[in-house]
N, C-alpha and C positions, 0 to 999 in steps of 0.2 A: 577833414577829418579823414576820409578814405586815403587822401595823397600821404597825410603823414603816417598813417598805418603802412602804406604801400612803401614808403621810403625806409620806414625802421624795418619792414619784411626785408626789403632788399638789402638792408645792412645786416641781416642774419638775426634780426630780434625775433625768436619764437613767440613770444607771447603776443607781439602785434599780428603776426601771421594767424595765430589761434583767434584773435579777435576778427581778422577778415574772413576766416572759416565760418565761424559762429554767426555773423553778419550776412553772409550769401549762403550758407548752406541750404536753407529753404529755396532759394531762387534757383539753385543748382538742381537741387532734388526734384522739385516740380516740374521743371523743365526737362530732365532725364525720365521722369515718370511719364509724362506725356508723349515723349518722343520714342520710349521703348516699351510702354504698355505693361509693366511689370515692377512691382516693389523691389524685388530682390534684383532685378537689373538695374533700377535707380539707385539702389543702396551701393551696388559695386561701382556704377558709373560716379557717384559722389565722391566717393573715395578716390578713383583713379583721376577724376578730373582735378581734385585739389592737389594731388601729388604732382599732377603735370603744370598746374599753376605755381607751385611751389618752386618748381624746378626751372619753371621759364618768366618767373616774375620780373627778372632783370630785363628781359625784352619789352615789357610794358611801356609805353609812351604815352603819357598824357596828352601831349600834342596831337596824337593821331585819333583820340577818342576817349570816351569815360571807360572808368574800369569795368563798369556792368556791361558795356557793350564788348569789351574784351572777352570777359568771363562768359558771356551768352555765346560768342564766336567760339571758344573753346569747348564750351559744353554741347552746341550743336553740333561742331564738327567730330568730337567724340563720339555722340551718339549716333550719327550717320556711319562712322566708320565701324562702330559696333554691329549696327543691324546690317550693314554689308557682309561682315564677317560671319555673322551668326544666322542671319536669315531666320528670325524669329517665326515661329508658327503661329499663324492668325487664322481663325476660324472665319470663313467667308459668310456674310449675313445671309445668302440663300441657302446655306447648309444648316442654318440653325433651325430647328423646328419648334414652332410656338407652343407653348404649354397647353395642354388641352384644357386645363382649369384656369381661369381668370382670378387671380388673386390680387389682393391689395399691394403685394409686394411689387408689382408693376409700378406702383406709385412712388416707390422708394427713389430716394436720391442716388442709392447705390445701382439700382436698375438703370436709372437713366444714365448714369455716369458709365456703366458697362457697356450700353448700348451707344454712347458716343465714343467710347474708346473703339470699338469694333469698327464704327463708321471712319474713325481716324485710321485705323490700320488698312484700310481700303485705299487710302490715299498714298501717292509715291512719296518718297523722302522728302524730295524739294518741296512737294505740296505741303505736306504735314508740318515741315519746318515754318513755312509762313503763317499758318493758322496759328500753330502754337504761340509763337512769338507776338502775333498781332492780338488775338482774342484771349489767351490764357496769361500772358506776360503784359499785354496791353502797351506794346511797343509801337511807335511811330513807323511810318512808311520808310521815313529815311534812317531810323535806327536799325530796321529790318536790312534794309538795302546794305547798311555798313557791316552788320554782323555776317551777312550771307555773301558780301562783296559781288552784288549784282545790282544793276540800275534800279530805281525806284519804279520805273514803269515795268519792269520784270516782276517785281513784288507785287504790284496791283494786278498783273495778268495772272500770276500764280494764285493770287488770293481769289480771285475770281473763278478760276477754274476749280479750285478745291471746294469752294463754296457750292458751286454746282454739283460736285459730285457728291458732297455732304447731303445737300437737299434730297438728292435723289435715293440715296442710301437711307437716309432716315425716314423719307415717305415710304420706301419699301418695308422698312421695319414697322412703321405706324399701321401699314396696312395687315401685316401679319401680327398685331397687337404685341410686338416687342417694345414698342415705346408706348408710354401712356398717352391717352387721347389729348390730355390737358398739356402735353409737353410742347406742343407748338402754340398753345396760347399763352404760354410763359414767356414768348419772344426769344426763345432760344433758336429757333430757326424759322425765318419767315420767308 
């Protein structure tokens, strides 16, 4: 089905490209949001990425990999370039002062997501990319290696380094009550 839509899009069928967009916009948005950390930046990236996809669709070669792998590569590269250009401001976890009153808001999924986003922001771009592709997009090591154009061993090494850093950041956050105590028991970080 994708190959037919791609061929039709390559031939100039705008309806086919619109179908591709609707089919993959959530994948691109989610990846961009996780890489960039902001809904506004993710929305901008979504538009910019699909403009790039539209312009370069003629270069897609099914024999070299799946469309989703190609799309992830474009998305990750775009987000990495955007971060390099803008050097987004992130607040280090050690500069966040814990609330003096412990409320149930710490138990909310939003608070957990914010804490995870802050921890992800502490990772280098290379480490963040492998974590997002592996755990948020649930891609295999081989797929990640193809998307990032690195060996599988490098994917595994970067993932191990990233998880070590994330554990440390989240443990620090838990010690300062920035992460709910039951966060670890949910199996998010073991």
